[in-house]
N, C-alpha and C positions, 0 to 999 in steps of 0.2 A: 502495500500498501503506498501512498506517497499523497504528499495532498500541498496546498497552500491556499490557505485561509484569512481572514485578520487577526494578526498577531497569534499566527501558528503557521509555521511553513514546513511541516510534518505532522504523523498523526500523535508524537510522545506530545508535540505543545497544545494540539488540540486539545488529548484526551487531559491535562494539565487546565487548561484554561475552561474546560465545562467541569473536572473536580470543584474548583474554586469561583467556579459561577463568575468568571470573567466575564463583563462584556466588552466589546470592542465598537463602541456605536461611539461618531463624535461629529459635530457640527461638520456638513460638505464642505470641500475646500473650493475656492473659486477656480482652479486649476480644474476640476472635475464640472463643476459645476456652479456658473456666478450666481450668488442667490440674489445679488440685487438686479438681475433680469426676472427669475422664475418666480421668489420667495413673495408670498402675503399669507397674513394673518387671515384675510378677509375670504374665503369658503369658494364663493360667488365669484370669484376671480377664473372665468375659465385655462386664462394660460399661465395661471401660477398653481405653484403646490404650497399648501399651508404646512408641508414637515420637511425639516432641513436638516435629518441625523440620516446616518448611513455607517455600516460597516467599512470599512475600506483597508486595501493590502498597503502598510505602507512601504519603500525602500527595498520594492523587489526591481530587480533589472536581469534582464536574459542576458547570458551570456553568448550570444553570438557568434565570440571567436571559436570556443568549446567548443559552438555543434557549426562551424565551420556556414555560415551565414551571411553571406554581404552585403555590404552597406543597403546599395539600392532596395535588395529584397527585403531586407529586414523593416526599412521607411513604408515598405507599401503593402504590408500587412497587418495586420489587425493581432493586434498584442494575442487575443485568444488563442490565436495558432500557436505561439513562441511559446506561450504559458503553458499550454497542451502537450506542447512538446517537450519542455522541459521537466513538466510534473511527472510525463509518461515513462522518459529515463530514469527518473528515480527510481519508481513503482518496479521497473522492470528488473533495476539492479540490486533491487530493495527483496525481491523474489527471487534471486540467484542466477537469474539470466545473465548471459553476455551474447557479445557477439558469434561465441562458437557452438553455444549450447544452445542458440532460442532453435524453436523448426519453425524457419522462416516461411515455408510453404505452407503450416497449415497454423500460423498464427495471423488471428485478427482484431481489429480496432476498432471500436463502437461507441462513439463519443457522442452526449447529449449537448449543444447545444440549440439557442433560438435567436434568430437576430446575427448571428457572429458577435460583433462588440460596438461600441459605442465608437469607436474611432475608425471603424470602416465605413459607420453611420455618417461620421461628422465631416470625412474626407471626402466623401461623395457629394457636399455643398460643394468643395474646389466646382464638379462638372458639370453645375447650374450659373455658372457666370452669366451667357449667354443672357440666361433670364431674370438676372440682376441690373446685369449691363442695360435691356432695354426699357426696364422701372425707371433707373437714376435719366437714363437719356428723356423719356419722356419725360418725366419731371422736370428735367431742366431746360428743354426745350419749351414744353409750357410756360415755364417761366420767363423765357428769356433769358435765362443765366450763362454765363460762359460761353455767349453767342460765338463770336472767333475766337476761343481756345476750347472747344467742346470736346474735338478728338484727344487733346492734351490734358485733360481733365479726367474723361473717361478714363483713358490711360494711365495714370497715378490711382485712379480708383480701382483698378484693376489690380493694379501692381499690389496696391494695399491687401486689396481683399483674397488674391491668391499664393501671399507670401505663407498662409499658417500652412498652407497643404502639400504633401508634396507630388513632385513630378508625376504625371502617368505613365507609367511602362508595363513592362511585359509582365510584369509581377503583381499590378492592382486587380485586377479582376480574379485570378484566382485568390490573392491575399486576402480579398474583400467578401470572399464568398463561404459560410457556414460548414454548405458539405468538404470542400478542402481541408477543415480540420483535421479531420483521422486520415485521410489519405496523404498529408504532411508526415505524419508520425508513420508512416506505412513504408513511404520514400527514404526516409531519413534510415528506419531501420531493416530497408531491404523486406519488407515483409509482404506477401502473397497472397495471405490466407481470404481477404477481403476488408475494406479500411468503409466507414460510410458515418453520418452524422444523422442523429435519431433528436427531433423533436417534438416531446409531449409537453412544451411547455415546462413549467416547474416540475413535472416529475420525470423529466429527458434524462439524467444521471443514473436515476434507477431503472427505467425502463429501459435503457441502454444493457446494465446490467442484467437484465431478467432475459433480455433476448440475448445476450452472451452464451448466457447459462444455457438456452433452450438450442442455440450453436454447439455446446459443448454437448451436452445429452445427447443430439441428434448424429456426435461423429461426425459434425461439419467441418469442426474445427480441434486442435489440440492444445489450446494456449488462446486466452482471450484478453485484452488490453481493454478496459473498460471503464467510464466514469462519466466526467461532465466538466466542463467550463464555463465561465458567465463571467462578463467584465460590461457590464453597460448603468451606468450612472449616469443618466442621459438627461433630456427634456423630453424626448420622446416615451420612456418607460417613465419616468419620476411624474410627470404630468401627468400621463395614461392612468396613474395607477391612483392618482390624488383626484381624478374624476370618477373614478369609482369607488375614492371613499376607502380605500382602502389603506390606506397609511395613517399609522398612528401619529399622533399631533407632538402628546406631551411623552410619554413612557409606552416603552414597547414591553406589550404585557402579553403574557401566553400560557392557556389556560386559565384566566384570571376571572374574576367574576367584572375587572373594568379593560380587559381586551378592548382595544378599540383601533388595532389595522398593525402592522409592521413597518422595519424600518430597513434599504433596500440592505444589499450583501454582496461579497464577488469572492471568486475565488474558481478554485481548481481542484478536482479530484479523482485518483485513478484507482482504480486493483487489479491486478492480475489475476486470471481466473485458469483453474483447471478441473480433472475429474478429480476427484479424490483419489482414485486407485495408480493414478498417473503418478498424483504427488506422491506416497507414497513410497512406490516403485523407485520414483525418482531422486527418492532421498531429499525433496525439500519439505518444509515446515511450513504448515499450513496456520495461518493466524484462525480460521475457522471456517464451516461449512455450510454452504448455502444448501437448505433440505426444499424450500417452497420457493413458489414465485405465481404472483398472477396478478392480471391484467384486467379491468374493467371501464365502462365509460354509463355516464348518465344517462344514457337517453334523450329523454324529452326534460329533462330536469331541468337542464338549463346551462348555458354557457360558460357561463363565470358562478351558478350557484352551485357549491357541492350536495349533494343528498344522498342520504343513510342509504337505499336500499341499490345505489352505486358500489358507494364502499364497499358493504357486507358483502358482495360478490367476489370485488380483487382480494379479500381477506378469505373468505371462504376457499377460492380457490389455492390458495396458498398454503394452506393448512390442510386442504384435504388430499395436495399433490405432497405436502412432507410427511403425511399418516399419522402428523397426532391435533388433540384442538388446541386453543388458544386458551383454553382454561391452564393447560402445561406451560404456560409462555409468562415467568414474571415482569417482563418488560419489554413494552412497547417503548419505539422511538417515534410519536409521533408525526404528522405533514408541519401542524403546530404553527401556522403563519401570523398567531394573534389576530386575526378578525374573530368579531365575535361569531357570529351565525357559522362561519368554517369548523369551528374550535369546537361548541359546541356541536356539530353532527359527526365530528369525530368521536368525541367522546359515546353518543349515544350509537354511536357505529361500533364502536371496539364493546360497549356493554350487552350491546345487542347479542353478539357471539358467541360471548363467554357464558356457559352453562346453570353459574352456580357461583357464589359468593366465599366458596369456602378459603381460597388464595385472591387476595384484589391484586391487581395486574398495577407496576407502576408503568407512569407515560411524562414524556419528558420530550425534549424539541431543542435540540441545538442551534436552532433559531434565533431561541433567545441569547446565546453566546456571541454570533456572526451575523446575525441578522438573516434577513431571505435572500440566500444567493442563487435563487431562481432554478435557472437549467444545472447548478451545479450543488440545488441543495438536497437531494435525495442520497447522493452519494456520501455526503460527512455527515448525514446520518447514520448510513450503513457503517462508517470508517469509527465514529463516536461507537457507534451498539456494538463492534469488534473488539473494540479495547475495552469494553466494561467487561465485555465476557472471558475476556484476555485476564483481565485483572480481578473477575468475580466480584464486581460492585457493579451497585447500581445509581446510575450519576444523581444528582440532584437536577430538580428540575426548574434552569435560570429562566428568572423572567416571572413566575407564578408565585406572588405576592399573597392574594388572596383568594384563594382555588374557588372555579369555577362554581357554581349552585348546582350544577350537572353532577359532580361528585358526591354531590351528600343526598342526591336523588336517590330512594330505597332499590332503584332498579339499576344503578350504578355497581359496577364491579372493578372500578380505577382507584387509584389515590396517588399523590404527589409525595417526594421526599424535599426536603428543603435544604438534606445536606446528606454528602454521599455515605450508602449503609452497606457492608457486607449483604456479597447474593445470599439469599437466603437458603439454608441450608435444606432444608427438604423438598425443595424443588430442583426441574433441572436447568442445566445451564443455554437457557432456549429465549431468544429474542426475536420481535418482528419491526419491520422498520416501512415506513406509509411516506408514498408520496405521490400528494395529487396535482394536477392542472389544468389549466386553462381546457376550454372545450370540453369539461367535464372528463377530464381520463386517470383512471386510478391506477396505481401501484402497488402491491407490496411484495415485501419477502419477508422470509423467514430463515432463522439462522441460529447455528450451537454453538461451542466451545467445540476445539477441534476435536481435543483431547478426554472431555468429559470427567476429566477427572480433579477433585476440590482439592486442594491448600490441606495440608493437617495442619498448619498453623498460620495462620493470619496475620497481617502486622499490617499499621497501617504503610510503613516505610514503604513495604514491600508492592502493595498495590497503588500504592500512588497518592495515597490521602493525606499530604501533607497539606499542611496549614501553616506555613510561614507568611510573614509580614513582610510587604515588599518595600521598599525606601528609595527616595528617590532626592538626588542630590542636585540644587539648581544653584547656577548662578546668578549673579544680582541682571545681568542681558535676559534672563530668559524668565523672569515673574511676571513683569505686564504681559505677555505671551501665553503664559499659565493660566493666570487670573482671566483672562480672555477666554480660555478656552473650557476651564470651572463654567464661567460665567455663560455661555453657550450651551451647557447641558443644564441647567438648572429650571 
């Protein structure tokens, strides 16, 4: 496994942030979205967003020299391509493969993504100069402005307008498409098992993983590189979510009675998958075993409105395939976006499928730590859950301060915890992961700890349950910036 999420450059860091309930939100910097242009507390403003927080990756840089990528190719290709390539390389190495032992003809790549990324969308604006020129020219002519210098003035405006965009070259088209993200990974590693991008909106990465599992089960592949990438904090998505009322205003809360929406995040997560017997025979050391997966749609339920019946189908199919029921699953990593209706729908879904109250299942969502990373969110939840099974620890539910009334419903069979707890001794090392997307697509995976063996002696140090304080040292020059940052979060 490998990942790059806000404040987490690997699964270990992601797990530590989950355990400590660290939240990676901050005010969106102007380099990503100029809030002077797009922010307003007035929700009636259709071209504004009322939310100004996001969880963003900081200080990431792609080593194009290491990957032997030319400068022009790098500049004309969306950063989602390079992040997916980088994280895939880390995952492949983490799995124990290299250029000599990877089965290139039988390895496939399935990457979840929607709309490529914000960088290619921004660069497309450069191609719209002719339209901008006509608008400016018509205004200047109408006002009889610069009549004798019109060409000169238009030339100056064109130069200023286009200087923010890279020069179009032979890499521009392929570098701006989402369907070439997987192909780029295949190209770099010379993989010939097939590579394509899966777009299931916010379920994209988990959907890609289910498709990889099916390909392995059907012997279409011997190795699969699967996951998702999403780098989209731009007006198209932020204002779009704002118009749907999906963004949180004051705080992002999940499975909470005051849940009011989500804050966006970004990142990439990749897992390497094999058939269990092949992994064992090859001397590899799996993190966990995916036992079942299920996919469904909400039908007439709606394009953006989740439905219990549709979600129940996805979960039912996953557990039927796994050969056990939801009652034997102590932990569910939910989709949990923090929208009031979405959270309540998901809580009702899980409670509907559990047959008795003998063992309440815990539920949480990694989005409380890193925001809604959309096409990369499902695999983030999967990586978190694999770490939980490995450490045999139920993670705390970040962002749930006052549990939703659904938890108190007599039919509810779910609970949350605000602190990490050791895995219940009398319950299997099993978990489930959900991801739901626009269009009514539902995806669920259930998995087990690989060994099934419990630790004889559990202690906080071994399982990552550390509660050390963090100390920050600031120079005088940092104080004003710190005060501004704290004020923006209040």
